[in-house]
RODO-2510 file (C-alpha; in nm, 4 decimals, decimal comma):
residues 305
     n   res          X          Y          Z
     1     m     2,1186    23,4626     9,0147
     2     g     1,9889    23,1279     9,0310
     3     e     2,2460    23,0200     9,2859
     4     a     2,1601    23,3297     9,5103
     5     q     1,8025    23,2371     9,5030
     6     t     1,8807    22,8929     9,6038
     7     q     2,0893    22,9928     9,8970
     8     q     1,8246    23,2362     9,9958
     9     a     1,5479    22,9836     9,9817
    10     g     1,7811    22,7560    10,1858
    11     f     1,8409    23,0109    10,4473
    12     v     1,4577    23,0854    10,4784
    13     r     1,3891    22,7154    10,4906
    14     t     1,6399    22,6811    10,7748
    15     a     1,5234    22,9841    10,9665
    16     a     1,1606    22,8467    10,9584
    17     g     1,2826    22,4992    11,0772
    18     l     1,4650    22,6682    11,3727
    19     a     1,1631    22,8749    11,4582
    20     y     0,9529    22,5504    11,4622
    21     e     1,2119    22,3769    11,6695
    22     i     1,1908    22,6214    11,9650
    23     r     0,8189    22,5486    11,9825
    24     p     0,6822    22,8968    12,0215
    25     w     0,3315    22,7544    12,0698
    26     q     0,4663    22,5894    12,3877
    27     w     0,5678    22,9011    12,5523
    28     y     0,2402    22,9064    12,7269
    29     k     0,3999    22,6618    12,9804
    30     q     0,5872    22,9611    13,0986
    31     g     0,2671    23,1129    13,2264
    32     v     0,3101    22,9054    13,5361
    33     i     0,5818    23,1739    13,6246
    34     l     0,3095    23,4208    13,6573
    35     i     0,1343    23,2279    13,9391
    36     a     0,3292    23,3978    14,1971
    37     i     0,2721    23,7366    14,0801
    38     v    -0,1013    23,6941    14,1225
    39     f    -0,1192    23,5139    14,4550
    40     s     0,1588    23,7299    14,6218
    41     k    -0,0788    24,0372    14,5480
    42     q     0,1753    24,2113    14,3214
    43     l    -0,0545    24,1764    14,0049
    44     f    -0,0588    24,5601    13,9712
    45     d     0,3126    24,6296    14,0502
    46     p     0,5110    24,7377    13,7524
    47     m     0,8489    24,6638    13,8940
    48     a     0,7422    24,3041    13,9690
    49     w     0,6060    24,2675    13,6156
    50     g     0,9332    24,3886    13,4764
    51     r     1,1220    24,1105    13,6823
    52     v     0,8725    23,8419    13,5849
    53     s     0,8764    23,9296    13,2205
    54     i     1,2588    23,8706    13,2291
    55     a     1,2213    23,5473    13,3992
    56     v     0,9617    23,4311    13,1296
    57     a     1,1917    23,5417    12,8488
    58     a     1,4799    23,3519    13,0163
    59     f     1,2726    23,0267    13,0332
    60     c     1,1611    23,0768    12,6852
    61     a     1,5110    23,0876    12,5575
    62     v     1,6400    22,7865    12,7679
    63     a     1,3368    22,5919    12,6905
    64     g     1,3882    22,6421    12,3351
    65     a     1,7517    22,5130    12,3707
    66     t     1,6057    22,2071    12,5524
    67     y     1,3619    22,1188    12,2707
    68     i     1,6485    22,1375    12,0153
    69     f     1,8678    21,9155    12,2113
    70     n     1,5888    21,6878    12,2767
    71     d     1,5026    21,6493    11,9107
    72     i     1,8725    21,5956    11,8258
    73     s     1,8956    21,3043    12,0794
    74     d     1,5554    21,1524    11,9616
    75     v     1,6214    21,2001    11,5881
    76     e     1,6212    20,8356    11,5018
    77     e     1,3160    20,7599    11,7250
    78     d     1,1224    21,0548    11,5895
    79     r     1,1718    20,9316    11,2298
    80     k     0,9612    20,6377    11,3193
    81     h     0,6865    20,8467    11,4648
    82     p     0,3902    20,9231    11,2414
    83     e     0,3832    21,2964    11,3438
    84     k     0,7175    21,3660    11,4774
    85     r     0,9130    21,2435    11,1721
    86     n     0,8015    21,5797    10,9931
    87     r     0,9937    21,7914    11,2636
    88     p     1,2634    21,9910    11,0955
    89     i     1,5703    21,7939    11,2567
    90     a     1,4080    21,4652    11,1975
    91     s     1,3085    21,5324    10,8416
    92     g     1,6421    21,6865    10,7517
    93     q     1,5123    22,0390    10,6950
    94     v     1,7516    22,1657    10,9679
    95     g     2,1012    22,0087    11,0009
    96     v     2,2073    21,8751    11,3558
    97     q     2,5103    22,1069    11,3689
    98     t     2,3147    22,4096    11,2785
    99     a     2,0485    22,3362    11,5402
   100     g     2,3051    22,2634    11,8005
   101     a     2,4785    22,5942    11,7381
   102     f     2,1493    22,7849    11,7637
   103     a     2,0632    22,5882    12,0874
   104     i     2,3860    22,6963    12,2368
   105     a     2,3132    23,0693    12,1473
   106     l     1,9729    23,0399    12,3215
   107     l     2,1338    22,9020    12,6309
   108     v     2,3752    23,2005    12,6480
   109     a     2,0864    23,4414    12,6050
   110     g     1,8928    23,2551    12,8734
   111     f     2,1795    23,2638    13,1206
   112     a     2,2492    23,6314    13,0469
   113     l     1,8872    23,7088    13,1365
   114     s     1,8877    23,4802    13,4408
   115     y     2,1984    23,6603    13,5707
   116     t     2,0042    23,9948    13,6109
   117     l     1,7586    23,8177    13,8462
   118     g     2,0216    23,7005    14,0900
   119     p     2,2121    23,3651    14,1716
   120     l     1,9120    23,1874    14,2970
   121     f     1,7360    23,2161    13,9664
   122     v     2,0426    23,0966    13,7794
   123     a     2,0426    22,7962    14,0041
   124     i     1,6790    22,7337    13,9205
   125     i     1,7734    22,7540    13,5526
   126     v     2,0543    22,5067    13,5932
   127     a     1,8327    22,2756    13,7898
   128     y     1,5828    22,2948    13,4993
   129     l     1,8537    22,2181    13,2483
   130     v     1,9791    21,9183    13,4432
   131     q     1,6176    21,7872    13,4911
   132     n     1,5700    21,8071    13,1080
   133     a     1,9093    21,6551    13,0139
   134     a     1,8382    21,3625    13,2580
   135     y     1,4935    21,3284    13,0882
   136     s     1,6139    21,3497    12,7398
   137     l     1,9137    21,1175    12,7742
   138     y     1,7734    20,8337    12,9897
   139     l     1,4909    20,8933    13,2289
   140     k     1,2147    20,9643    12,9560
   141     d     1,2493    20,5618    12,9108
   142     v     1,1857    20,5036    13,2788
   143     v     0,8182    20,4213    13,3477
   144     l     0,6505    20,6623    13,5881
   145     v     0,9751    20,8587    13,6288
   146     d     0,9037    21,0258    13,2992
   147     v     0,5907    21,1898    13,4070
   148     l     0,7153    21,2698    13,7491
   149     l     1,0111    21,4613    13,5835
   150     i     0,7673    21,6610    13,3572
   151     a     0,5732    21,7749    13,6711
   152     i     0,8954    21,8773    13,8489
   153     g     0,9770    22,1020    13,5521
   154     f     0,6504    22,2846    13,6060
   155     v     0,7374    22,3126    13,9697
   156     l     1,0586    22,4706    13,8921
   157     r     0,8897    22,7348    13,6658
   158     a     0,6629    22,8209    13,9531
   159     v     0,9334    22,8591    14,1984
   160     a     1,1234    23,0638    13,9626
   161     g     0,8370    23,3107    13,9616
   162     v     0,8363    23,3442    14,3339
   163     v     1,2271    23,3890    14,3217
   164     a     1,1995    23,6402    14,0409
   165     i     0,9772    23,8863    14,2562
   166     g     1,1283    23,7996    14,5868
   167     v     0,8381    23,6613    14,7878
   168     a     0,7872    23,3787    15,0233
   169     l     0,7257    23,0420    14,8782
   170     s     0,3991    22,8791    14,9594
   171     p     0,3930    22,4960    15,0007
   172     w     0,0424    22,4990    14,8251
   173     l     0,1870    22,6370    14,5194
   174     v     0,4457    22,3640    14,4901
   175     v     0,1896    22,0990    14,5732
   176     c    -0,0844    22,2176    14,3454
   177     t     0,1547    22,2853    14,0518
   178     f     0,2980    21,9427    14,0787
   179     l    -0,0160    21,7685    14,0852
   180     a    -0,1674    21,9770    13,8042
   181     a     0,1295    21,9189    13,5848
   182     l     0,1280    21,5507    13,6759
   183     l    -0,2290    21,5338    13,5580
   184     l    -0,1400    21,6770    13,2255
   185     a     0,1498    21,4495    13,1780
   186     l    -0,0593    21,1276    13,2579
   187     g    -0,3339    21,2616    13,0381
   188     k    -0,0891    21,2873    12,7421
   189     r     0,0473    20,9527    12,8071
   190     r    -0,3111    20,7961    12,8225
   191     h    -0,4012    20,9673    12,4853
   192     e    -0,0668    20,8591    12,3259
   193     f    -0,1298    20,4829    12,4374
   194     a    -0,4712    20,4965    12,2792
   195     a    -0,3517    20,6697    11,9631
   196     s    -0,0489    20,4274    11,8976
   197     e    -0,1049    20,1078    11,7191
   198     v     0,2309    19,9717    11,8577
   199     p     0,2772    20,2155    12,1603
   200     g     0,6404    20,0994    12,2426
   201     e     0,7621    20,2244    11,8941
   202     t     0,6570    20,5826    11,9396
   203     r     0,7517    20,6265    12,3132
   204     a     0,9504    20,3477    12,5054
   205     t     0,7694    20,3819    12,8381
   206     l     0,4343    20,3242    12,6655
   207     a     0,5525    19,9628    12,6342
   208     d     0,5407    19,9318    13,0205
   209     y     0,2101    20,1356    13,0783
   210     t    -0,1267    19,9845    13,0552
   211     p    -0,4595    20,1575    12,9994
   212     e    -0,5685    20,0316    13,3475
   213     t    -0,2559    20,1825    13,5155
   214     l    -0,2863    20,5135    13,3559
   215     d    -0,6562    20,5316    13,4395
   216     q    -0,5895    20,4559    13,8023
   217     l    -0,3066    20,7094    13,8203
   218     l    -0,5236    20,9753    13,6674
   219     g    -0,8038    20,8952    13,9273
   220     i    -0,5522    20,9219    14,2057
   221     v    -0,3959    21,2463    14,0948
   222     i    -0,7366    21,4149    14,0364
   223     s    -0,8507    21,3268    14,3809
   224     t    -0,5291    21,4530    14,5431
   225     l    -0,5196    21,7594    14,3433
   226     l    -0,8877    21,8629    14,4223
   227     m    -0,8369    21,7785    14,7784
   228     s    -0,5034    21,9891    14,8064
   229     y    -0,6649    22,2802    14,6346
   230     s    -0,9701    22,2553    14,8608
   231     i    -0,7596    22,2434    15,1643
   232     y    -0,5669    22,5657    15,0417
   233     t    -0,8887    22,7539    15,0150
   234     f    -0,9962    22,6509    15,3561
   235     t    -0,6728    22,7358    15,5260
   236     g    -0,5525    23,0397    15,3093
   237     a    -0,5546    23,3915    15,4065
   238     k    -0,8950    23,4288    15,2434
   239     l    -1,1642    23,1790    15,3238
   240     a    -1,3651    23,3422    15,0320
   241     m    -1,1248    23,1637    14,8023
   242     m    -1,3773    22,8646    14,8541
   243     l    -1,5838    23,0365    14,5934
   244     t    -1,3379    22,9219    14,3304
   245     l    -1,3805    22,5452    14,4094
   246     p    -1,6563    22,4862    14,1741
   247     f    -1,4673    22,6188    13,8728
   248     a    -1,1453    22,4241    13,9881
   249     f    -1,3660    22,0976    14,0005
   250     f    -1,5150    22,1714    13,6657
   251     g    -1,1794    22,2398    13,5077
   252     v    -1,0210    21,9226    13,6305
   253     f    -1,3408    21,7143    13,5265
   254     r    -1,3447    21,8793    13,1917
   255     y    -0,9804    21,7925    13,1101
   256     h    -1,0550    21,4273    13,2245
   257     h    -1,3517    21,4171    12,9801
   258     l    -1,1308    21,5567    12,6945
   259     v    -0,8588    21,3098    12,7369
   260     y    -1,1049    21,0218    12,6730
   261     t    -1,3429    21,1862    12,4016
   262     t    -1,1177    21,4135    12,1886
   263     k    -0,7583    21,4995    12,1081
   264     g    -0,7469    21,7347    12,4151
   265     g    -0,5047    21,4957    12,5935
   266     a    -0,2618    21,4930    12,3105
   267     s    -0,1142    21,8215    12,4225
   268     p    -0,1877    22,0610    12,6974
   269     g    -0,1841    22,3390    12,4555
   270     a    -0,5033    22,1869    12,2839
   271     l    -0,6800    22,3003    12,6168
   272     l    -0,6327    22,6648    12,5372
   273     v    -0,8824    22,6335    12,2368
   274     d    -1,1398    22,4515    12,4443
   275     r    -1,4187    22,7208    12,4823
   276     q    -1,5593    22,5686    12,8009
   277     l    -1,2301    22,5497    12,9732
   278     l    -1,1387    22,9063    12,8646
   279     v    -1,4716    23,0546    12,9969
   280     n    -1,4262    22,8579    13,3074
   281     f    -1,0574    22,9736    13,3535
   282     v    -1,1745    23,3431    13,3042
   283     f    -1,4419    23,3208    13,5842
   284     w    -1,1990    23,1371    13,8118
   285     g    -0,9493    23,4170    13,7655
   286     l    -1,1870    23,6846    13,8094
   287     i    -1,3205    23,5489    14,1418
   288     a    -0,9651    23,4711    14,2532
   289     v    -0,8574    23,8245    14,1840
   290     v    -1,1515    23,9895    14,3553
   291     v    -1,1179    23,7740    14,6615
   292     l    -0,7354    23,8389    14,6851
   293     y    -0,7304    24,2102    14,5845
   294     g    -1,0790    24,3472    14,7045
   295     r    -1,2880    24,5951    14,5063
   296     p    -1,1779    24,7275    14,1677
   297     r    -1,1580    25,0679    14,3189
   298     a    -0,8778    24,9310    14,5493
   299     w    -0,6996    24,8189    14,2375
   300     l    -0,7005    25,1496    14,0873
   301     v    -0,5706    25,3163    14,3947
   302     g    -0,2763    25,0689    14,4007
   303     v    -0,1892    25,1286    14,0422
   304     f    -0,2293    25,4944    14,0143
   305     g    -0,1713    25,6027    14,3838
***
């Protein structure tokens, strides 16, 4: 009886560790896939939502696998990190072989879902995996390339949303997504640099960055992002999108403020609990939807016929 309880406890411990390893709290990143369904004016199309939901599920599965493979390759480095050493693989809660087998199962599930959306979507998943493998195995240690690859990963998500619902790809979607993701990546590096006593021990590229370099890069990316979004509102199909500019500027400025004053830069997920950012995002979203879709009565007609 005691042995059975021990095995059960071990199973529960391993299952909990695997659940942690796939980072469900980071699945919000797949929200980038939803951008296309909003700006393509298919927000109230049930079929489009069905396809984009499959896309989100596929990316969640594949991303979970990449998190596990990344933790396996970083296990020794993570054990030196003050926080990452508590991760299930680094701490020994989950064995490397068990984690690897689970990651393979996630990959199979992700590709099965991707196949239903067509070969182009599968190609994007492959590109995402190649990008993550290159990052995990080598390029994460190459200064500047590390943050650029992170931004490219978000662009692939945005493009995947376009492919999933079969609409035209806007260059502004690519540019603004890339710059916004690059801003988040640089903000995280800036926070990590400030929080580490010996930066190079926790992340190799931090030994090559300097606070001055990161500060200047943040300024460049912020300026370029806001300029790009502004040009989009000027030249887009709806000139009234300019009404969203104050909210876009506030959101970027607020994030920059959080990077230097709180732990908001430690993880983009921390931004989801910042009240001012959340309120700002709600107002930005409501104005954007009203501008793009017209009056609420038109929405109801589109949904119910």
